[in-house]
Structure formats: C-alpha cells, structure tokens
Backbone as XML, in Angstrom:
<?xml version="1.0"?>
<chain id="A" units="angstrom">
  <residue number="1" name="MET">
    <atom name="N" x="-18.695" y="-16.383" z="-12.996"/>
    <atom name="CA" x="-18.098" y="-15.223" z="-13.601"/>
    <atom name="C" x="-18.013" y="-14.072" z="-12.584"/>
  </residue>
  <residue number="2" name="MET">
    <atom name="N" x="-19.096" y="-13.880" z="-11.816"/>
    <atom name="CA" x="-19.083" y="-12.776" z="-10.846"/>
    <atom name="C" x="-18.130" y="-13.051" z="-9.691"/>
  </residue>
  <residue number="3" name="ILE">
    <atom name="N" x="-17.875" y="-14.308" z="-9.396"/>
    <atom name="CA" x="-16.921" y="-14.627" z="-8.331"/>
    <atom name="C" x="-15.501" y="-14.460" z="-8.852"/>
  </residue>
  <residue number="4" name="ALA">
    <atom name="N" x="-15.223" y="-15.017" z="-10.020"/>
    <atom name="CA" x="-13.877" y="-14.936" z="-10.595"/>
    <atom name="C" x="-13.468" y="-13.494" z="-10.876"/>
  </residue>
  <residue number="5" name="ASN">
    <atom name="N" x="-14.437" y="-12.651" z="-11.168"/>
    <atom name="CA" x="-14.159" y="-11.250" z="-11.495"/>
    <atom name="C" x="-14.813" y="-10.306" z="-10.492"/>
  </residue>
  <residue number="6" name="SER">
    <atom name="N" x="-14.808" y="-10.698" z="-9.239"/>
    <atom name="CA" x="-15.542" y="-9.943" z="-8.223"/>
    <atom name="C" x="-15.070" y="-8.497" z="-8.102"/>
  </residue>
  <residue number="7" name="GLU">
    <atom name="N" x="-13.778" y="-8.272" z="-8.187"/>
    <atom name="CA" x="-13.279" y="-6.897" z="-8.059"/>
    <atom name="C" x="-13.810" y="-6.000" z="-9.170"/>
  </residue>
  <residue number="8" name="ALA">
    <atom name="N" x="-13.828" y="-6.506" z="-10.388"/>
    <atom name="CA" x="-14.347" y="-5.726" z="-11.514"/>
    <atom name="C" x="-15.839" y="-5.461" z="-11.333"/>
  </residue>
  <residue number="9" name="PHE">
    <atom name="N" x="-16.578" y="-6.481" z="-10.914"/>
    <atom name="CA" x="-18.011" y="-6.295" z="-10.696"/>
    <atom name="C" x="-18.277" y="-5.314" z="-9.565"/>
  </residue>
  <residue number="10" name="ARG">
    <atom name="N" x="-17.478" y="-5.395" z="-8.497"/>
    <atom name="CA" x="-17.645" y="-4.471" z="-7.369"/>
    <atom name="C" x="-17.363" y="-3.031" z="-7.798"/>
  </residue>
  <residue number="11" name="LYS">
    <atom name="N" x="-16.376" y="-2.846" z="-8.647"/>
    <atom name="CA" x="-16.050" y="-1.500" z="-9.143"/>
    <atom name="C" x="-17.212" y="-0.907" z="-9.930"/>
  </residue>
  <residue number="12" name="VAL">
    <atom name="N" x="-17.807" y="-1.709" z="-10.774"/>
    <atom name="CA" x="-18.889" y="-1.229" z="-11.630"/>
    <atom name="C" x="-20.194" y="-1.088" z="-10.842"/>
  </residue>
  <residue number="13" name="MET">
    <atom name="N" x="-20.529" y="-2.091" z="-10.048"/>
    <atom name="CA" x="-21.812" y="-2.127" z="-9.351"/>
    <atom name="C" x="-21.801" y="-1.395" z="-8.017"/>
  </residue>
  <residue number="14" name="GLY">
    <atom name="N" x="-20.666" y="-1.392" z="-7.363"/>
    <atom name="CA" x="-20.580" y="-0.951" z="-5.978"/>
    <atom name="C" x="-20.576" y="-2.182" z="-5.082"/>
  </residue>
  <residue number="15" name="ASP">
    <atom name="N" x="-19.963" y="-2.063" z="-3.918"/>
    <atom name="CA" x="-19.778" y="-3.221" z="-3.046"/>
    <atom name="C" x="-21.097" y="-3.829" z="-2.580"/>
  </residue>
  <residue number="16" name="ARG">
    <atom name="N" x="-21.975" y="-3.023" z="-2.010"/>
    <atom name="CA" x="-23.223" y="-3.584" z="-1.481"/>
    <atom name="C" x="-24.149" y="-4.102" z="-2.588"/>
  </residue>
  <residue number="17" name="PRO">
    <atom name="N" x="-24.336" y="-3.370" z="-3.680"/>
    <atom name="CA" x="-25.170" y="-3.926" z="-4.762"/>
    <atom name="C" x="-24.621" y="-5.252" z="-5.300"/>
  </residue>
  <residue number="18" name="TYR">
    <atom name="N" x="-23.300" y="-5.381" z="-5.375"/>
    <atom name="CA" x="-22.695" y="-6.649" z="-5.802"/>
    <atom name="C" x="-23.062" y="-7.753" z="-4.817"/>
  </residue>
  <residue number="19" name="THR">
    <atom name="N" x="-22.889" y="-7.480" z="-3.521"/>
    <atom name="CA" x="-23.173" y="-8.476" z="-2.495"/>
    <atom name="C" x="-24.638" y="-8.895" z="-2.534"/>
  </residue>
  <residue number="20" name="VAL">
    <atom name="N" x="-25.540" y="-7.940" z="-2.662"/>
    <atom name="CA" x="-26.972" y="-8.246" z="-2.709"/>
    <atom name="C" x="-27.299" y="-9.082" z="-3.944"/>
  </residue>
  <residue number="21" name="ALA">
    <atom name="N" x="-26.723" y="-8.740" z="-5.080"/>
    <atom name="CA" x="-26.953" y="-9.519" z="-6.301"/>
    <atom name="C" x="-26.469" y="-10.956" z="-6.108"/>
  </residue>
  <residue number="22" name="MET">
    <atom name="N" x="-25.295" y="-11.117" z="-5.516"/>
    <atom name="CA" x="-24.768" y="-12.453" z="-5.248"/>
    <atom name="C" x="-25.685" y="-13.209" z="-4.288"/>
  </residue>
  <residue number="23" name="MET">
    <atom name="N" x="-26.115" y="-12.540" z="-3.228"/>
    <atom name="CA" x="-27.002" y="-13.185" z="-2.253"/>
    <atom name="C" x="-28.285" y="-13.674" z="-2.926"/>
  </residue>
  <residue number="24" name="ASN">
    <atom name="N" x="-28.861" y="-12.851" z="-3.779"/>
    <atom name="CA" x="-30.094" y="-13.233" z="-4.473"/>
    <atom name="C" x="-29.867" y="-14.434" z="-5.381"/>
  </residue>
  <residue number="25" name="MET">
    <atom name="N" x="-28.748" y="-14.469" z="-6.067"/>
    <atom name="CA" x="-28.453" y="-15.604" z="-6.946"/>
    <atom name="C" x="-28.174" y="-16.874" z="-6.140"/>
  </residue>
  <residue number="26" name="ILE">
    <atom name="N" x="-27.451" y="-16.738" z="-5.037"/>
    <atom name="CA" x="-27.152" y="-17.884" z="-4.177"/>
    <atom name="C" x="-28.447" y="-18.447" z="-3.598"/>
  </residue>
  <residue number="27" name="TRP">
    <atom name="N" x="-29.339" y="-17.568" z="-3.167"/>
    <atom name="CA" x="-30.619" y="-18.020" z="-2.622"/>
    <atom name="C" x="-31.412" y="-18.767" z="-3.688"/>
  </residue>
  <residue number="28" name="ALA">
    <atom name="N" x="-31.619" y="-18.131" z="-4.834"/>
    <atom name="CA" x="-32.461" y="-18.719" z="-5.878"/>
    <atom name="C" x="-31.845" y="-19.973" z="-6.488"/>
  </residue>
  <residue number="29" name="GLY">
    <atom name="N" x="-30.532" y="-19.971" z="-6.657"/>
    <atom name="CA" x="-29.889" y="-21.083" z="-7.339"/>
    <atom name="C" x="-29.573" y="-22.279" z="-6.471"/>
  </residue>
  <residue number="30" name="ASP">
    <atom name="N" x="-29.232" y="-22.037" z="-5.215"/>
    <atom name="CA" x="-28.777" y="-23.125" z="-4.342"/>
    <atom name="C" x="-29.613" y="-23.290" z="-3.078"/>
  </residue>
  <residue number="31" name="MET">
    <atom name="N" x="-29.735" y="-22.212" z="-2.320"/>
    <atom name="CA" x="-30.337" y="-22.345" z="-0.995"/>
    <atom name="C" x="-31.827" y="-22.644" z="-1.022"/>
  </residue>
  <residue number="32" name="GLU">
    <atom name="N" x="-32.578" y="-21.933" z="-1.819"/>
    <atom name="CA" x="-34.030" y="-22.164" z="-1.824"/>
    <atom name="C" x="-34.377" y="-23.595" z="-2.232"/>
  </residue>
  <residue number="33" name="PRO">
    <atom name="N" x="-33.793" y="-24.119" z="-3.314"/>
    <atom name="CA" x="-34.092" y="-25.522" z="-3.650"/>
    <atom name="C" x="-33.708" y="-26.491" z="-2.528"/>
  </residue>
  <residue number="34" name="MET">
    <atom name="N" x="-32.594" y="-26.217" z="-1.856"/>
    <atom name="CA" x="-32.171" y="-27.101" z="-0.773"/>
    <atom name="C" x="-33.114" y="-27.014" z="0.425"/>
  </residue>
  <residue number="35" name="THR">
    <atom name="N" x="-33.622" y="-25.811" z="0.718"/>
    <atom name="CA" x="-34.578" y="-25.693" z="1.821"/>
    <atom name="C" x="-35.878" y="-26.413" z="1.466"/>
  </residue>
  <residue number="36" name="GLN">
    <atom name="N" x="-36.277" y="-26.355" z="0.206"/>
    <atom name="CA" x="-37.479" y="-27.066" z="-0.223"/>
    <atom name="C" x="-37.303" y="-28.582" z="-0.130"/>
  </residue>
  <residue number="37" name="GLN">
    <atom name="N" x="-36.069" y="-29.038" z="-0.285"/>
    <atom name="CA" x="-35.761" y="-30.468" z="-0.145"/>
    <atom name="C" x="-35.513" y="-30.838" z="1.319"/>
  </residue>
  <residue number="38" name="GLN">
    <atom name="N" x="-35.659" y="-29.863" z="2.203"/>
    <atom name="CA" x="-35.461" y="-30.023" z="3.639"/>
    <atom name="C" x="-34.053" y="-30.495" z="4.001"/>
  </residue>
  <residue number="39" name="LYS">
    <atom name="N" x="-33.079" y="-29.966" z="3.276"/>
    <atom name="CA" x="-31.680" y="-30.234" z="3.618"/>
    <atom name="C" x="-31.353" y="-29.508" z="4.916"/>
  </residue>
  <residue number="40" name="SER">
    <atom name="N" x="-30.374" y="-30.002" z="5.637"/>
    <atom name="CA" x="-29.980" y="-29.371" z="6.901"/>
    <atom name="C" x="-29.228" y="-28.071" z="6.615"/>
  </residue>
  <residue number="41" name="TRP">
    <atom name="N" x="-29.188" y="-27.220" z="7.629"/>
    <atom name="CA" x="-28.431" y="-25.966" z="7.478"/>
    <atom name="C" x="-26.951" y="-26.262" z="7.248"/>
  </residue>
  <residue number="42" name="ASP">
    <atom name="N" x="-26.439" y="-27.315" z="7.844"/>
    <atom name="CA" x="-25.037" y="-27.690" z="7.636"/>
    <atom name="C" x="-24.798" y="-28.093" z="6.178"/>
  </residue>
  <residue number="43" name="GLU">
    <atom name="N" x="-25.746" y="-28.839" z="5.596"/>
    <atom name="CA" x="-25.617" y="-29.225" z="4.186"/>
    <atom name="C" x="-25.675" y="-27.995" z="3.271"/>
  </residue>
  <residue number="44" name="ILE">
    <atom name="N" x="-26.562" y="-27.077" z="3.592"/>
    <atom name="CA" x="-26.685" y="-25.852" z="2.791"/>
    <atom name="C" x="-25.408" y="-25.027" z="2.902"/>
  </residue>
  <residue number="45" name="GLU">
    <atom name="N" x="-24.894" y="-24.913" z="4.102"/>
    <atom name="CA" x="-23.645" y="-24.157" z="4.299"/>
    <atom name="C" x="-22.497" y="-24.791" z="3.514"/>
  </residue>
  <residue number="46" name="ALA">
    <atom name="N" x="-22.369" y="-26.097" z="3.579"/>
    <atom name="CA" x="-21.289" y="-26.795" z="2.870"/>
    <atom name="C" x="-21.406" y="-26.593" z="1.358"/>
  </residue>
  <residue number="47" name="ALA">
    <atom name="N" x="-22.624" y="-26.609" z="0.844"/>
    <atom name="CA" x="-22.838" y="-26.486" z="-0.599"/>
    <atom name="C" x="-22.616" y="-25.069" z="-1.111"/>
  </residue>
  <residue number="48" name="THR">
    <atom name="N" x="-22.715" y="-24.069" z="-0.225"/>
    <atom name="CA" x="-22.638" y="-22.680" z="-0.690"/>
    <atom name="C" x="-21.417" y="-21.911" z="-0.210"/>
  </residue>
  <residue number="49" name="LYS">
    <atom name="N" x="-20.608" y="-22.504" z="0.644"/>
    <atom name="CA" x="-19.487" y="-21.743" z="1.191"/>
    <atom name="C" x="-18.460" y="-21.350" z="0.128"/>
  </residue>
  <residue number="50" name="GLN">
    <atom name="N" x="-18.491" y="-22.012" z="-1.008"/>
    <atom name="CA" x="-17.599" y="-21.651" z="-2.114"/>
    <atom name="C" x="-17.842" y="-20.220" z="-2.597"/>
  </residue>
  <residue number="51" name="TYR">
    <atom name="N" x="-19.019" y="-19.654" z="-2.287"/>
    <atom name="CA" x="-19.373" y="-18.309" z="-2.728"/>
    <atom name="C" x="-18.911" y="-17.226" z="-1.760"/>
  </residue>
  <residue number="52" name="GLY">
    <atom name="N" x="-18.298" y="-17.622" z="-0.672"/>
    <atom name="CA" x="-17.702" y="-16.655" z="0.240"/>
    <atom name="C" x="-18.691" y="-15.903" z="1.116"/>
  </residue>
  <residue number="53" name="GLU">
    <atom name="N" x="-18.341" y="-14.679" z="1.433"/>
    <atom name="CA" x="-19.097" y="-13.863" z="2.384"/>
    <atom name="C" x="-20.553" y="-13.631" z="1.973"/>
  </residue>
  <residue number="54" name="PRO">
    <atom name="N" x="-20.863" y="-13.396" z="0.699"/>
    <atom name="CA" x="-22.287" y="-13.246" z="0.349"/>
    <atom name="C" x="-23.109" y="-14.492" z="0.711"/>
  </residue>
  <residue number="55" name="ALA">
    <atom name="N" x="-22.521" y="-15.668" z="0.570"/>
    <atom name="CA" x="-23.228" y="-16.898" z="0.936"/>
    <atom name="C" x="-23.424" y="-16.975" z="2.440"/>
  </residue>
  <residue number="56" name="ASN">
    <atom name="N" x="-22.425" y="-16.577" z="3.203"/>
    <atom name="CA" x="-22.548" y="-16.603" z="4.652"/>
    <atom name="C" x="-23.639" y="-15.648" z="5.121"/>
  </residue>
  <residue number="57" name="GLU">
    <atom name="N" x="-23.651" y="-14.448" z="4.563"/>
    <atom name="CA" x="-24.691" y="-13.488" z="4.948"/>
    <atom name="C" x="-26.079" y="-14.020" z="4.584"/>
  </residue>
  <residue number="58" name="MET">
    <atom name="N" x="-26.214" y="-14.582" z="3.387"/>
    <atom name="CA" x="-27.506" y="-15.108" z="2.959"/>
    <atom name="C" x="-27.932" y="-16.283" z="3.818"/>
  </residue>
  <residue number="59" name="LEU">
    <atom name="N" x="-26.989" y="-17.137" z="4.194"/>
    <atom name="CA" x="-27.298" y="-18.275" z="5.056"/>
    <atom name="C" x="-27.791" y="-17.796" z="6.418"/>
  </residue>
  <residue number="60" name="GLN">
    <atom name="N" x="-27.088" y="-16.848" z="6.999"/>
    <atom name="CA" x="-27.493" y="-16.342" z="8.320"/>
    <atom name="C" x="-28.863" y="-15.673" z="8.251"/>
  </residue>
  <residue number="61" name="ARG">
    <atom name="N" x="-29.107" y="-14.956" z="7.170"/>
    <atom name="CA" x="-30.414" y="-14.323" z="6.982"/>
    <atom name="C" x="-31.509" y="-15.389" z="6.827"/>
  </residue>
  <residue number="62" name="ALA">
    <atom name="N" x="-31.256" y="-16.377" z="5.989"/>
    <atom name="CA" x="-32.254" y="-17.431" z="5.752"/>
    <atom name="C" x="-32.582" y="-18.172" z="7.045"/>
  </residue>
  <residue number="63" name="LYS">
    <atom name="N" x="-31.569" y="-18.484" z="7.830"/>
    <atom name="CA" x="-31.798" y="-19.177" z="9.091"/>
    <atom name="C" x="-32.596" y="-18.301" z="10.057"/>
  </residue>
  <residue number="64" name="THR">
    <atom name="N" x="-32.229" y="-17.032" z="10.146"/>
    <atom name="CA" x="-32.929" y="-16.104" z="11.034"/>
    <atom name="C" x="-34.404" y="-16.017" z="10.661"/>
  </residue>
  <residue number="65" name="VAL">
    <atom name="N" x="-34.687" y="-15.818" z="9.387"/>
    <atom name="CA" x="-36.071" y="-15.704" z="8.920"/>
    <atom name="C" x="-36.820" y="-17.024" z="9.134"/>
  </residue>
  <residue number="66" name="HIS">
    <atom name="N" x="-36.171" y="-18.132" z="8.840"/>
    <atom name="CA" x="-36.806" y="-19.444" z="9.034"/>
    <atom name="C" x="-37.186" y="-19.661" z="10.493"/>
  </residue>
  <residue number="67" name="PHE">
    <atom name="N" x="-36.243" y="-19.440" z="11.396"/>
    <atom name="CA" x="-36.519" y="-19.662" z="12.815"/>
    <atom name="C" x="-37.583" y="-18.690" z="13.331"/>
  </residue>
  <residue number="68" name="TYR">
    <atom name="N" x="-37.584" y="-17.476" z="12.816"/>
    <atom name="CA" x="-38.608" y="-16.498" z="13.182"/>
    <atom name="C" x="-39.983" y="-16.985" z="12.719"/>
  </residue>
  <residue number="69" name="ASN">
    <atom name="N" x="-40.073" y="-17.380" z="11.462"/>
    <atom name="CA" x="-41.353" y="-17.806" z="10.885"/>
    <atom name="C" x="-41.897" y="-19.084" z="11.517"/>
  </residue>
  <residue number="70" name="THR">
    <atom name="N" x="-41.011" y="-19.991" z="11.909"/>
    <atom name="CA" x="-41.449" y="-21.243" z="12.527"/>
    <atom name="C" x="-41.556" y="-21.130" z="14.052"/>
  </residue>
  <residue number="71" name="GLN">
    <atom name="N" x="-41.229" y="-19.956" z="14.560"/>
    <atom name="CA" x="-41.265" y="-19.674" z="15.989"/>
    <atom name="C" x="-40.402" y="-20.650" z="16.792"/>
  </residue>
  <residue number="72" name="ASP">
    <atom name="N" x="-39.271" y="-20.993" z="16.207"/>
    <atom name="CA" x="-38.269" y="-21.822" z="16.894"/>
    <atom name="C" x="-37.378" y="-20.844" z="17.665"/>
  </residue>
  <residue number="73" name="TRP">
    <atom name="N" x="-37.885" y="-20.389" z="18.800"/>
    <atom name="CA" x="-37.260" y="-19.271" z="19.507"/>
    <atom name="C" x="-35.876" y="-19.598" z="20.044"/>
  </residue>
  <residue number="74" name="LYS">
    <atom name="N" x="-35.651" y="-20.813" z="20.469"/>
    <atom name="CA" x="-34.323" y="-21.182" z="20.990"/>
    <atom name="C" x="-33.264" y="-20.971" z="19.906"/>
  </residue>
  <residue number="75" name="ASN">
    <atom name="N" x="-33.484" y="-21.533" z="18.731"/>
    <atom name="CA" x="-32.531" y="-21.355" z="17.640"/>
    <atom name="C" x="-32.562" y="-19.940" z="17.086"/>
  </residue>
  <residue number="76" name="TYR">
    <atom name="N" x="-33.732" y="-19.318" z="17.100"/>
    <atom name="CA" x="-33.853" y="-17.958" z="16.591"/>
    <atom name="C" x="-32.971" y="-16.989" z="17.373"/>
  </residue>
  <residue number="77" name="VAL">
    <atom name="N" x="-33.077" y="-17.018" z="18.686"/>
    <atom name="CA" x="-32.357" y="-16.037" z="19.515"/>
    <atom name="C" x="-30.855" y="-16.109" z="19.246"/>
  </residue>
  <residue number="78" name="THR">
    <atom name="N" x="-30.310" y="-17.298" z="19.227"/>
    <atom name="CA" x="-28.870" y="-17.462" z="18.982"/>
    <atom name="C" x="-28.493" y="-17.002" z="17.579"/>
  </residue>
  <residue number="79" name="THR">
    <atom name="N" x="-29.246" y="-17.457" z="16.592"/>
    <atom name="CA" x="-28.940" y="-17.148" z="15.193"/>
    <atom name="C" x="-29.149" y="-15.676" z="14.896"/>
  </residue>
  <residue number="80" name="ALA">
    <atom name="N" x="-30.280" y="-15.127" z="15.328"/>
    <atom name="CA" x="-30.584" y="-13.724" z="15.040"/>
    <atom name="C" x="-29.618" y="-12.784" z="15.745"/>
  </residue>
  <residue number="81" name="THR">
    <atom name="N" x="-29.211" y="-13.124" z="16.947"/>
    <atom name="CA" x="-28.248" y="-12.287" z="17.666"/>
    <atom name="C" x="-26.937" y="-12.201" z="16.885"/>
  </residue>
  <residue number="82" name="ALA">
    <atom name="N" x="-26.456" y="-13.341" z="16.419"/>
    <atom name="CA" x="-25.214" y="-13.365" z="15.630"/>
    <atom name="C" x="-25.400" y="-12.636" z="14.293"/>
  </residue>
  <residue number="83" name="TYR">
    <atom name="N" x="-26.538" y="-12.856" z="13.654"/>
    <atom name="CA" x="-26.830" y="-12.210" z="12.366"/>
    <atom name="C" x="-26.857" y="-10.692" z="12.516"/>
  </residue>
  <residue number="84" name="LEU">
    <atom name="N" x="-27.558" y="-10.197" z="13.520"/>
    <atom name="CA" x="-27.630" y="-8.753" z="13.719"/>
    <atom name="C" x="-26.277" y="-8.155" z="14.081"/>
  </residue>
  <residue number="85" name="ALA">
    <atom name="N" x="-25.504" y="-8.872" z="14.876"/>
    <atom name="CA" x="-24.185" y="-8.370" z="15.261"/>
    <atom name="C" x="-23.279" y="-8.202" z="14.045"/>
  </residue>
  <residue number="86" name="LYS">
    <atom name="N" x="-23.356" y="-9.135" z="13.122"/>
    <atom name="CA" x="-22.456" y="-9.101" z="11.971"/>
    <atom name="C" x="-23.024" y="-8.340" z="10.775"/>
  </residue>
  <residue number="87" name="TYR">
    <atom name="N" x="-24.337" y="-8.454" z="10.544"/>
    <atom name="CA" x="-24.917" y="-7.900" z="9.315"/>
    <atom name="C" x="-26.043" y="-6.901" z="9.554"/>
  </residue>
  <residue number="88" name="GLY">
    <atom name="N" x="-26.336" y="-6.584" z="10.793"/>
    <atom name="CA" x="-27.455" y="-5.701" z="11.106"/>
    <atom name="C" x="-27.389" y="-4.351" z="10.418"/>
  </residue>
  <residue number="89" name="MET">
    <atom name="N" x="-26.188" y="-3.846" z="10.186"/>
    <atom name="CA" x="-26.045" y="-2.545" z="9.533"/>
    <atom name="C" x="-26.533" y="-2.571" z="8.088"/>
  </residue>
  <residue number="90" name="ASN">
    <atom name="N" x="-26.714" y="-3.755" z="7.517"/>
    <atom name="CA" x="-27.184" y="-3.887" z="6.138"/>
    <atom name="C" x="-28.707" y="-3.938" z="6.037"/>
  </residue>
  <residue number="91" name="LEU">
    <atom name="N" x="-29.391" y="-3.984" z="7.171"/>
    <atom name="CA" x="-30.851" y="-4.131" z="7.183"/>
    <atom name="C" x="-31.546" y="-2.779" z="7.290"/>
  </residue>
  <residue number="92" name="LYS">
    <atom name="N" x="-32.774" y="-2.743" z="6.802"/>
    <atom name="CA" x="-33.622" y="-1.582" z="7.030"/>
    <atom name="C" x="-33.894" y="-1.500" z="8.521"/>
  </residue>
  <residue number="93" name="GLU">
    <atom name="N" x="-34.048" y="-0.294" z="9.017"/>
    <atom name="CA" x="-34.276" y="-0.087" z="10.449"/>
    <atom name="C" x="-35.488" y="-0.870" z="10.945"/>
  </residue>
  <residue number="94" name="SER">
    <atom name="N" x="-36.567" y="-0.905" z="10.175"/>
    <atom name="CA" x="-37.775" y="-1.608" z="10.611"/>
    <atom name="C" x="-37.530" y="-3.109" z="10.766"/>
  </residue>
  <residue number="95" name="GLU">
    <atom name="N" x="-36.752" y="-3.680" z="9.856"/>
    <atom name="CA" x="-36.454" y="-5.115" z="9.931"/>
    <atom name="C" x="-35.531" y="-5.414" z="11.107"/>
  </residue>
  <residue number="96" name="ARG">
    <atom name="N" x="-34.528" y="-4.577" z="11.281"/>
    <atom name="CA" x="-33.598" y="-4.758" z="12.399"/>
    <atom name="C" x="-34.356" y="-4.666" z="13.729"/>
  </residue>
  <residue number="97" name="THR">
    <atom name="N" x="-35.274" y="-3.717" z="13.828"/>
    <atom name="CA" x="-36.075" y="-3.547" z="15.045"/>
    <atom name="C" x="-36.962" y="-4.758" z="15.290"/>
  </residue>
  <residue number="98" name="MET">
    <atom name="N" x="-37.588" y="-5.289" z="14.228"/>
    <atom name="CA" x="-38.448" y="-6.466" z="14.357"/>
    <atom name="C" x="-37.652" y="-7.659" z="14.887"/>
  </residue>
  <residue number="99" name="PHE">
    <atom name="N" x="-36.482" y="-7.909" z="14.294"/>
    <atom name="CA" x="-35.650" y="-9.028" z="14.734"/>
    <atom name="C" x="-35.188" y="-8.829" z="16.176"/>
  </residue>
  <residue number="100" name="GLN">
    <atom name="N" x="-34.764" y="-7.608" z="16.510"/>
    <atom name="CA" x="-34.277" y="-7.331" z="17.863"/>
    <atom name="C" x="-35.390" y="-7.491" z="18.892"/>
  </residue>
  <residue number="101" name="LYS">
    <atom name="N" x="-36.572" y="-7.023" z="18.561"/>
    <atom name="CA" x="-37.715" y="-7.145" z="19.479"/>
    <atom name="C" x="-38.014" y="-8.617" z="19.768"/>
  </residue>
  <residue number="102" name="ALA">
    <atom name="N" x="-37.974" y="-9.449" z="18.736"/>
    <atom name="CA" x="-38.224" y="-10.890" z="18.932"/>
    <atom name="C" x="-37.133" y="-11.518" z="19.800"/>
  </residue>
  <residue number="103" name="ILE">
    <atom name="N" x="-35.895" y="-11.074" z="19.643"/>
    <atom name="CA" x="-34.804" y="-11.564" z="20.491"/>
    <atom name="C" x="-35.102" y="-11.216" z="21.948"/>
  </residue>
  <residue number="104" name="GLU">
    <atom name="N" x="-35.493" y="-9.977" z="22.182"/>
    <atom name="CA" x="-35.765" y="-9.527" z="23.547"/>
    <atom name="C" x="-36.962" y="-10.259" z="24.151"/>
  </residue>
  <residue number="105" name="GLU">
    <atom name="N" x="-37.991" y="-10.499" z="23.346"/>
    <atom name="CA" x="-39.194" y="-11.159" z="23.845"/>
    <atom name="C" x="-38.982" y="-12.644" z="24.132"/>
  </residue>
  <residue number="106" name="HIS">
    <atom name="N" x="-38.087" y="-13.280" z="23.382"/>
    <atom name="CA" x="-37.955" y="-14.734" z="23.478"/>
    <atom name="C" x="-36.595" y="-15.207" z="23.997"/>
  </residue>
  <residue number="107" name="GLY">
    <atom name="N" x="-35.762" y="-14.266" z="24.385"/>
    <atom name="CA" x="-34.461" y="-14.618" z="24.923"/>
    <atom name="C" x="-34.573" y="-15.132" z="26.345"/>
  </residue>
  <residue number="108" name="VAL">
    <atom name="N" x="-33.443" y="-15.419" z="26.919"/>
    <atom name="CA" x="-33.388" y="-15.921" z="28.298"/>
    <atom name="C" x="-34.008" y="-14.889" z="29.226"/>
  </residue>
  <residue number="109" name="LYS">
    <atom name="N" x="-34.875" y="-15.381" z="30.083"/>
    <atom name="CA" x="-35.571" y="-14.472" z="31.017"/>
    <atom name="C" x="-35.057" y="-14.637" z="32.410"/>
  </residue>
</chain>
C-alpha cells in the first residue's frame, strides 16, 4: 500500500520519514530474516529491489554495519565508502564520523 501510494504517503509523512518507515519495514519483514538464514547479499538485494530506493539504502546500511561488526575491513571500506557517498547526509554526525574513521583506519595504506 505504501509503495503503490508513495506520493500520498510522502505528502502526509514527509519524504525522509516515509523513507525511514519503509526502510524499517523492509528490514524487519525481509532483510533481517534473510540475514538470519545467512542468505547472500545478492539474494537479499534481489528479494528487496522491488521496494526501490528505500530498499537500496537499507541494504547498503545493513552491509556497512555487518562488515563493521564482523571486522571484514576489505568489504567494509568499499561498502562504507559508497554508502557514505550516497546516503551519508541522512546519518547522525556521530555515526557518519564513526564509519569514516573506520574507513580511514582500515583503508589502503
């Protein structure tokens, strides 16, 4: 319903609150169960791309956080750099700084 009527929902909720609500639903409904089943990121992307940009943002965020938490620095640096470039303006300053610091510490030396 929120996808089919996205313009109406965006008008009432505002653009960013709509996107965040969609991201939370996509995470809880699709992505989190798939990560618990240890599905690949490609499988998760394929299953959620029907939700458009909110799914892409949530996927990039989930991958960034996952690679950070597992200290998979090679994948983290690439993923987090792309995530911050595209969606960094949506993050709290403290979170953006934390991600950027990890990129600098673990990037190519």
